[in-house]
OpenMM code with the backbone's topology and positions (N, CA, C; nanometers):
from openmm import Vec3, app, unit

residues = "MET GLY THR THR ILE VAL ILE PHE VAL LEU ALA ILE ILE VAL VAL CYS ALA ILE PHE SER ILE ARG LYS ARG ILE LYS TYR GLY SER ALA CYS CYS GLY THR HIS ASP ALA ALA PRO LYS LYS ILE LYS VAL LYS ASP LYS ASN LYS ALA HIS TYR PRO TYR THR CYS THR LEU THR VAL ASP GLY MET HIS CYS SER ASN CYS ALA ARG ARG VAL GLU ASN ALA LEU ASN SER LYS GLU GLY VAL TRP ALA LYS VAL ASP LEU GLU LYS LYS SER VAL LEU VAL ARG ALA LYS ASN PRO LEU GLU ILE SER GLU LEU SER LYS SER ILE SER ASP VAL GLY TYR THR VAL ILE PHE".split()
positions = [
    Vec3(3.4574, -2.5757, 2.5169),
    Vec3(3.3179, -2.5848, 2.5594),
    Vec3(3.2717, -2.4264, 2.5370),
    Vec3(3.3581, -2.3347, 2.5561),
    Vec3(3.3078, -2.1855, 2.5331),
    Vec3(3.2806, -2.1487, 2.3798),
    Vec3(3.3624, -2.2144, 2.2862),
    Vec3(3.3434, -2.2028, 2.1530),
    Vec3(3.1998, -2.2558, 2.1028),
    Vec3(3.1758, -2.3768, 2.1592),
    Vec3(3.0684, -2.4380, 2.1294),
    Vec3(2.9345, -2.3391, 2.1690),
    Vec3(2.9416, -2.2839, 2.2882),
    Vec3(2.8374, -2.2065, 2.3205),
    Vec3(2.8159, -2.0803, 2.2368),
    Vec3(2.9352, -2.0253, 2.1993),
    Vec3(2.9377, -1.9039, 2.1107),
    Vec3(2.8731, -1.9434, 1.9784),
    Vec3(2.9070, -2.0703, 1.9267),
    Vec3(2.8644, -2.1096, 1.7921),
    Vec3(2.7170, -2.1187, 1.8062),
    Vec3(2.6614, -2.2063, 1.9118),
    Vec3(2.5215, -2.2231, 1.9331),
    Vec3(2.4333, -2.0970, 1.9404),
    Vec3(2.4942, -1.9893, 2.0022),
    Vec3(2.4230, -1.8674, 2.0248),
    Vec3(2.4178, -1.8000, 1.8781),
    Vec3(2.5210, -1.7916, 1.8169),
    Vec3(2.5253, -1.7342, 1.6753),
    Vec3(2.4394, -1.8127, 1.5858),
    Vec3(2.4097, -1.9411, 1.5987),
    Vec3(2.3264, -2.0209, 1.5070),
    Vec3(2.1868, -1.9885, 1.5283),
    Vec3(2.1523, -1.9600, 1.6771),
    Vec3(2.0133, -1.9239, 1.6993),
    Vec3(1.9884, -1.7841, 1.6347),
    Vec3(2.0764, -1.6945, 1.6530),
    Vec3(2.0611, -1.5472, 1.6008),
    Vec3(2.0479, -1.5654, 1.4539),
    Vec3(2.1151, -1.6355, 1.3897),
    Vec3(2.1082, -1.6570, 1.2316),
    Vec3(1.9645, -1.7080, 1.1949),
    Vec3(1.9254, -1.8044, 1.2641),
    Vec3(1.7986, -1.8721, 1.2477),
    Vec3(1.6680, -1.7641, 1.2625),
    Vec3(1.6908, -1.6952, 1.3737),
    Vec3(1.5815, -1.5862, 1.4036),
    Vec3(1.5779, -1.4827, 1.2994),
    Vec3(1.6983, -1.4357, 1.2559),
    Vec3(1.7135, -1.3431, 1.1314),
    Vec3(1.6427, -1.3960, 1.0258),
    Vec3(1.6826, -1.5281, 0.9869),
    Vec3(1.6241, -1.5759, 0.8700),
    Vec3(1.4627, -1.5632, 0.8778),
    Vec3(1.4063, -1.6134, 0.9920),
    Vec3(1.2653, -1.6063, 0.9910),
    Vec3(1.2032, -1.4678, 0.9923),
    Vec3(1.2779, -1.3894, 1.0505),
    Vec3(1.2452, -1.2378, 1.0317),
    Vec3(1.2437, -1.1789, 0.8904),
    Vec3(1.3344, -1.2131, 0.8202),
    Vec3(1.3407, -1.1658, 0.6732),
    Vec3(1.2375, -1.2306, 0.5938),
    Vec3(1.2114, -1.3649, 0.6299),
    Vec3(1.1080, -1.4385, 0.5532),
    Vec3(0.9740, -1.3629, 0.5781),
    Vec3(0.9478, -1.3291, 0.6992),
    Vec3(0.8266, -1.2656, 0.7460),
    Vec3(0.8047, -1.1417, 0.6627),
    Vec3(0.9137, -1.0575, 0.6676),
    Vec3(0.8998, -0.9197, 0.6261),
    Vec3(0.8816, -0.9264, 0.4550),
    Vec3(0.9493, -1.0271, 0.3958),
    Vec3(0.9323, -1.0434, 0.2435),
    Vec3(0.7664, -1.0947, 0.2262),
    Vec3(0.7287, -1.1898, 0.3064),
    Vec3(0.5886, -1.2315, 0.2777),
    Vec3(0.4857, -1.1335, 0.3066),
    Vec3(0.4924, -1.0669, 0.4299),
    Vec3(0.3875, -0.9784, 0.4840),
    Vec3(0.4223, -0.8260, 0.4829),
    Vec3(0.5423, -0.7677, 0.4328),
    Vec3(0.5787, -0.6421, 0.4369),
    Vec3(0.6353, -0.5968, 0.5811),
    Vec3(0.6749, -0.4789, 0.5787),
    Vec3(0.7395, -0.4147, 0.6977),
    Vec3(0.6185, -0.3889, 0.7743),
    Vec3(0.6462, -0.3347, 0.9111),
    Vec3(0.5405, -0.2865, 1.0006),
    Vec3(0.5039, -0.1304, 0.9861),
    Vec3(0.5529, -0.0900, 0.8661),
    Vec3(0.5253, 0.0754, 0.8662),
    Vec3(0.3786, 0.0948, 0.8796),
    Vec3(0.2842, 0.0162, 0.8327),
    Vec3(0.1560, 0.0476, 0.8299),
    Vec3(0.0903, -0.0147, 0.9440),
    Vec3(0.1567, -0.0517, 1.0510),
    Vec3(0.0970, -0.0802, 1.1666),
    Vec3(0.0609, -0.2368, 1.1822),
    Vec3(0.0824, -0.3087, 1.0786),
    Vec3(0.0443, -0.4628, 1.0762),
    Vec3(0.1530, -0.5479, 1.0292),
    Vec3(0.1460, -0.6722, 1.0739),
    Vec3(0.2207, -0.7626, 1.0011),
    Vec3(0.1420, -0.8637, 0.9246),
    Vec3(0.0109, -0.8179, 0.9046),
    Vec3(-0.0559, -0.9062, 0.8202),
    Vec3(-0.0262, -0.9234, 0.6797),
    Vec3(-0.0911, -1.0074, 0.5998),
    Vec3(-0.0678, -1.0307, 0.4584),
    Vec3(-0.1320, -0.9101, 0.3877),
    Vec3(-0.0936, -0.8747, 0.2723),
    Vec3(-0.1039, -0.7700, 0.2051),
    Vec3(-0.2746, -0.7844, 0.1646),
    Vec3(-0.3385, -0.6805, 0.1534),
    Vec3(-0.4797, -0.6845, 0.1163),
    Vec3(-0.4862, -0.7358, -0.0154),
    Vec3(-0.5861, -0.8019, -0.0547),
    Vec3(-0.6233, -0.8413, -0.1866),
    Vec3(-0.6365, -0.7287, -0.2780),
    Vec3(-0.5812, -0.7257, -0.3896),
    Vec3(-0.5819, -0.6037, -0.4784),
    Vec3(-0.7262, -0.6095, -0.5503),
    Vec3(-0.7979, -0.4910, -0.5375),
    Vec3(-0.9153, -0.4792, -0.6147),
    Vec3(-0.8843, -0.4263, -0.7612),
    Vec3(-0.9059, -0.5108, -0.8526),
    Vec3(-0.8757, -0.4859, -0.9875),
    Vec3(-0.9993, -0.4180, -1.0726),
    Vec3(-0.9553, -0.3179, -1.1552),
    Vec3(-1.0466, -0.2554, -1.2240),
    Vec3(-1.0803, -0.3266, -1.3679),
    Vec3(-1.1971, -0.3538, -1.3975),
    Vec3(-1.2256, -0.4365, -1.5143),
    Vec3(-1.2045, -0.3656, -1.6424),
    Vec3(-1.2376, -0.2440, -1.6359),
    Vec3(-1.2124, -0.1526, -1.7585),
    Vec3(-1.0906, -0.0710, -1.7688),
    Vec3(-0.9939, -0.1046, -1.8248),
    Vec3(-0.8561, -0.0407, -1.8209),
    Vec3(-0.8346, 0.0433, -1.9532),
    Vec3(-0.9326, 0.0727, -2.0020),
    Vec3(-0.9267, 0.1620, -2.1312),
    Vec3(-0.9260, 0.3019, -2.0846),
    Vec3(-0.8148, 0.3520, -2.1103),
    Vec3(-0.8027, 0.5079, -2.0520),
    Vec3(-0.9063, 0.6138, -2.1106),
    Vec3(-0.9333, 0.5767, -2.2489),
    Vec3(-1.0388, 0.6699, -2.3179),
    Vec3(-1.1657, 0.6784, -2.2479),
    Vec3(-1.1937, 0.5644, -2.1476),
    Vec3(-1.3254, 0.5603, -2.1015),
    Vec3(-1.3260, 0.6527, -1.9719),
    Vec3(-1.2066, 0.7043, -1.9389),
    Vec3(-1.2058, 0.7840, -1.8039),
    Vec3(-1.1625, 0.9036, -1.8344),
    Vec3(-1.2448, 1.0168, -1.8742),
    Vec3(-1.2095, 1.1510, -1.9245),
    Vec3(-1.1671, 1.2387, -1.8206),
    Vec3(-1.2125, 1.2014, -1.6959),
    Vec3(-1.1952, 1.2803, -1.5649),
    Vec3(-1.0660, 1.2405, -1.4894),
    Vec3(-0.9595, 1.3220, -1.4677),
    Vec3(-0.8454, 1.2741, -1.3855),
    Vec3(-0.8087, 1.3760, -1.2836),
    Vec3(-0.7313, 1.3337, -1.1794),
    Vec3(-0.6859, 1.4271, -1.0964),
    Vec3(-0.5830, 1.3483, -1.0147),
    Vec3(-0.4769, 1.4274, -0.9664),
    Vec3(-0.3750, 1.3732, -0.8970),
    Vec3(-0.3674, 1.4276, -0.7505),
    Vec3(-0.3581, 1.3423, -0.6478),
    Vec3(-0.3758, 1.3599, -0.5209),
    Vec3(-0.2482, 1.3312, -0.4495),
    Vec3(-0.2069, 1.4190, -0.3579),
    Vec3(-0.0817, 1.3912, -0.2768),
    Vec3(-0.1232, 1.3267, -0.1518),
    Vec3(-0.0691, 1.2036, -0.1004),
    Vec3(-0.1282, 1.1295, 0.0015),
    Vec3(-0.0119, 1.1302, 0.1080),
    Vec3(-0.0348, 1.1655, 0.2268),
    Vec3(0.0672, 1.1608, 0.3321),
    Vec3(0.0437, 1.0119, 0.4041),
    Vec3(0.1435, 0.9496, 0.4586),
    Vec3(0.1513, 0.8395, 0.5225),
    Vec3(0.1756, 0.7210, 0.4509),
    Vec3(0.1977, 0.7070, 0.3161),
    Vec3(0.2108, 0.5879, 0.2424),
    Vec3(0.3716, 0.5691, 0.2482),
    Vec3(0.4165, 0.4541, 0.2930),
    Vec3(0.5518, 0.4245, 0.3052),
    Vec3(0.5921, 0.2944, 0.2255),
    Vec3(0.4990, 0.1940, 0.2054),
    Vec3(0.5464, 0.0731, 0.1639),
    Vec3(0.4330, 0.0254, 0.0491),
    Vec3(0.4400, -0.0823, -0.0048),
    Vec3(0.3580, -0.1350, -0.1216),
    Vec3(0.2231, -0.1692, -0.0589),
    Vec3(0.2216, -0.2099, 0.0641),
    Vec3(0.0843, -0.2579, 0.1387),
    Vec3(-0.0006, -0.1165, 0.1538),
    Vec3(0.0703, -0.0082, 0.1809),
    Vec3(0.0025, 0.1298, 0.2074),
    Vec3(-0.0641, 0.1587, 0.0696),
    Vec3(0.0226, 0.1464, -0.0391),
    Vec3(-0.0266, 0.1975, -0.1682),
    Vec3(-0.1349, 0.1051, -0.2057),
    Vec3(-0.1361, -0.0262, -0.1845),
    Vec3(-0.2521, -0.1094, -0.2151),
    Vec3(-0.3725, -0.0813, -0.1523),
    Vec3(-0.3763, -0.0192, -0.0137),
    Vec3(-0.4889, -0.0004, 0.0561),
    Vec3(-0.5606, 0.1254, 0.0053),
    Vec3(-0.4617, 0.2272, -0.0308),
    Vec3(-0.5093, 0.3618, -0.1031),
    Vec3(-0.5862, 0.3213, -0.2243),
    Vec3(-0.5133, 0.2413, -0.3091),
    Vec3(-0.5770, 0.2016, -0.4456),
    Vec3(-0.6929, 0.1288, -0.4220),
    Vec3(-0.7072, 0.0356, -0.3418),
    Vec3(-0.8285, -0.0401, -0.2930),
    Vec3(-0.9463, 0.0426, -0.2712),
    Vec3(-0.9240, 0.1299, -0.1815),
    Vec3(-1.0284, 0.2218, -0.1287),
    Vec3(-1.0892, 0.3182, -0.2434),
    Vec3(-0.9990, 0.3517, -0.3544),
    Vec3(-1.0516, 0.4373, -0.4560),
    Vec3(-1.1196, 0.3376, -0.5640),
    Vec3(-1.0510, 0.2156, -0.5864),
    Vec3(-1.0916, 0.1275, -0.6911),
    Vec3(-1.2295, 0.0775, -0.6534),
    Vec3(-1.2546, 0.0689, -0.5292),
    Vec3(-1.3788, 0.0060, -0.4960),
    Vec3(-1.4904, 0.0853, -0.5331),
    Vec3(-1.4832, 0.2163, -0.5625),
    Vec3(-1.5863, 0.3015, -0.6102),
    Vec3(-1.6121, 0.2685, -0.7576),
    Vec3(-1.7454, 0.2794, -0.8007),
    Vec3(-1.7883, 0.2521, -0.9278),
    Vec3(-1.7348, 0.3561, -1.0095),
    Vec3(-1.6735, 0.3349, -1.1470),
    Vec3(-1.6286, 0.4114, -1.2355),
    Vec3(-1.4968, 0.4891, -1.2011),
    Vec3(-1.4169, 0.4492, -1.1038),
    Vec3(-1.3021, 0.5049, -1.0558),
    Vec3(-1.1734, 0.4067, -1.0783),
    Vec3(-1.0679, 0.4444, -1.1189),
    Vec3(-0.9475, 0.3676, -1.1645),
    Vec3(-0.8488, 0.4582, -1.0886),
    Vec3(-0.7710, 0.3950, -0.9759),
    Vec3(-0.6564, 0.4786, -0.9284),
    Vec3(-0.5314, 0.4020, -0.9576),
    Vec3(-0.4159, 0.4801, -0.9464),
    Vec3(-0.2748, 0.4093, -0.9414),
    Vec3(-0.1985, 0.4895, -0.8629),
    Vec3(-0.1241, 0.4388, -0.7595),
    Vec3(-0.0395, 0.5117, -0.6777),
    Vec3(0.0939, 0.5122, -0.7234),
    Vec3(0.1826, 0.6230, -0.7031),
    Vec3(0.3080, 0.6337, -0.7378),
    Vec3(0.3753, 0.6556, -0.5952),
    Vec3(0.4337, 0.5383, -0.5442),
    Vec3(0.4843, 0.5512, -0.4070),
    Vec3(0.6042, 0.6434, -0.3880),
    Vec3(0.6858, 0.6576, -0.4846),
    Vec3(0.8084, 0.7526, -0.4894),
    Vec3(0.7484, 0.8959, -0.4767),
    Vec3(0.6512, 0.9393, -0.5370),
    Vec3(0.6030, 1.0744, -0.5430),
    Vec3(0.4961, 1.1027, -0.4148),
    Vec3(0.4594, 0.9862, -0.3490),
    Vec3(0.3445, 0.9976, -0.2426),
    Vec3(0.2269, 1.0401, -0.3062),
    Vec3(0.1859, 1.0061, -0.4406),
    Vec3(0.0733, 1.0607, -0.5155),
    Vec3(-0.0191, 0.9423, -0.5681),
    Vec3(-0.1395, 0.9676, -0.5923),
    Vec3(-0.2194, 0.8754, -0.6664),
    Vec3(-0.2809, 0.9576, -0.7722),
    Vec3(-0.2789, 0.8741, -0.8945),
    Vec3(-0.3462, 0.9444, -1.0133),
    Vec3(-0.4780, 0.8758, -1.0147),
    Vec3(-0.5861, 0.9570, -1.0012),
    Vec3(-0.7303, 0.8990, -1.0239),
    Vec3(-0.7960, 0.9343, -1.1267),
    Vec3(-0.8393, 0.8457, -1.2083),
    Vec3(-0.9202, 0.8572, -1.3295),
    Vec3(-1.0601, 0.8027, -1.2993),
    Vec3(-1.1571, 0.8896, -1.3731),
    Vec3(-1.3010, 0.8633, -1.3332),
    Vec3(-1.3958, 0.8693, -1.4621),
    Vec3(-1.4974, 0.8136, -1.4612),
    Vec3(-1.5863, 0.8076, -1.5790),
    Vec3(-1.6861, 0.9280, -1.5699),
    Vec3(-1.6946, 0.9729, -1.4315),
    Vec3(-1.7963, 1.0830, -1.4079),
    Vec3(-1.7080, 1.1830, -1.3367),
    Vec3(-1.7515, 1.3165, -1.3188),
    Vec3(-1.6699, 1.4194, -1.2668),
    Vec3(-1.6597, 1.3829, -1.1207),
    Vec3(-1.5418, 1.4128, -1.0813),
    Vec3(-1.4894, 1.3864, -0.9473),
    Vec3(-1.5266, 1.4928, -0.8423),
    Vec3(-1.5571, 1.4170, -0.7163),
    Vec3(-1.5699, 1.4985, -0.5939),
    Vec3(-1.4397, 1.4796, -0.5245),
    Vec3(-1.3664, 1.5832, -0.5080),
    Vec3(-1.2364, 1.5663, -0.4358),
    Vec3(-1.2653, 1.5361, -0.2799),
    Vec3(-1.3505, 1.5855, -0.2267),
    Vec3(-1.3947, 1.5608, -0.0916),
    Vec3(-1.4348, 1.4239, -0.0707),
    Vec3(-1.5076, 1.3556, -0.1734),
    Vec3(-1.5431, 1.2307, -0.1534),
    Vec3(-1.4096, 1.1266, -0.1654),
    Vec3(-1.3207, 1.1787, -0.2537),
    Vec3(-1.1958, 1.0921, -0.2815),
    Vec3(-1.1251, 1.0935, -0.1529),
    Vec3(-1.1183, 1.2146, -0.1010),
    Vec3(-1.0398, 1.2476, 0.0259),
    Vec3(-1.0967, 1.1560, 0.1385),
    Vec3(-1.2327, 1.1572, 0.1574),
    Vec3(-1.2757, 1.0865, 0.2762),
    Vec3(-1.2531, 0.9372, 0.2648),
    Vec3(-1.2507, 0.8761, 0.1410),
    Vec3(-1.2346, 0.7366, 0.1053),
    Vec3(-1.0803, 0.7044, 0.1501),
    Vec3(-0.9833, 0.8042, 0.1139),
    Vec3(-0.8499, 0.7772, 0.1594),
    Vec3(-0.8274, 0.7814, 0.3157),
    Vec3(-0.8875, 0.8955, 0.3765),
    Vec3(-0.8845, 0.8954, 0.5154),
    Vec3(-0.9503, 0.7906, 0.5823),
    Vec3(-1.0528, 0.7396, 0.5322),
    Vec3(-1.1080, 0.6081, 0.6018),
    Vec3(-1.0200, 0.4841, 0.6036),
    Vec3(-0.9190, 0.4986, 0.5341),
    Vec3(-0.8234, 0.3676, 0.5412),
    Vec3(-0.7041, 0.4080, 0.6119),
    Vec3(-0.6936, 0.5314, 0.6718),
    Vec3(-0.5839, 0.5760, 0.7571),
    Vec3(-0.4846, 0.6714, 0.6997),
    Vec3(-0.5057, 0.7304, 0.5843),
    Vec3(-0.4143, 0.8153, 0.5262),
    Vec3(-0.4730, 0.9577, 0.4943),
    Vec3(-0.3881, 1.0556, 0.4702),
    Vec3(-0.4268, 1.1820, 0.4621),
    Vec3(-0.3977, 1.2473, 0.3314),
    Vec3(-0.4802, 1.3169, 0.2491),
    Vec3(-0.4630, 1.3871, 0.1393),
    Vec3(-0.4286, 1.5214, 0.1641),
    Vec3(-0.3120, 1.5734, 0.0990),
    Vec3(-0.2554, 1.7077, 0.1331),
    Vec3(-0.3043, 1.7697, 0.0110),
    Vec3(-0.3734, 1.9057, 0.0319),
    Vec3(-0.4084, 2.0071, -0.0614),
    Vec3(-0.3141, 2.1087, -0.0911),
] * unit.nanometer
topology = app.Topology()
chain = topology.addChain("A")
for resn in residues:
    res = topology.addResidue(resn, chain)
    for name in ("N", "CA", "C"):
        topology.addAtom(name, app.Element.getBySymbol(name[0]), res)
């Protein structure tokens, strides 16, 4: 009887662990404060680097996962004439633009989604 109870409890723990792992794979970890699905990626239509003569690299504090990186990229890619690509390992974002860049404007866009640009 005691063995049956222990096996039953272990089975419940395994089932809960499997559901938790599935949820983390599907929605990411809770590092960015949510368990929601990842935001839909905003894609840049013009990916010809020759069309983006202005570039800068910004260091962004607070990015921990791919959902964080996607939020930062989306914030910048939603601007006209801007193409951003996050390097999560370096905690930086390479910003390409068709027109001269205003760092303060880019910084505000990033801070609006909850991250901090380090100067």
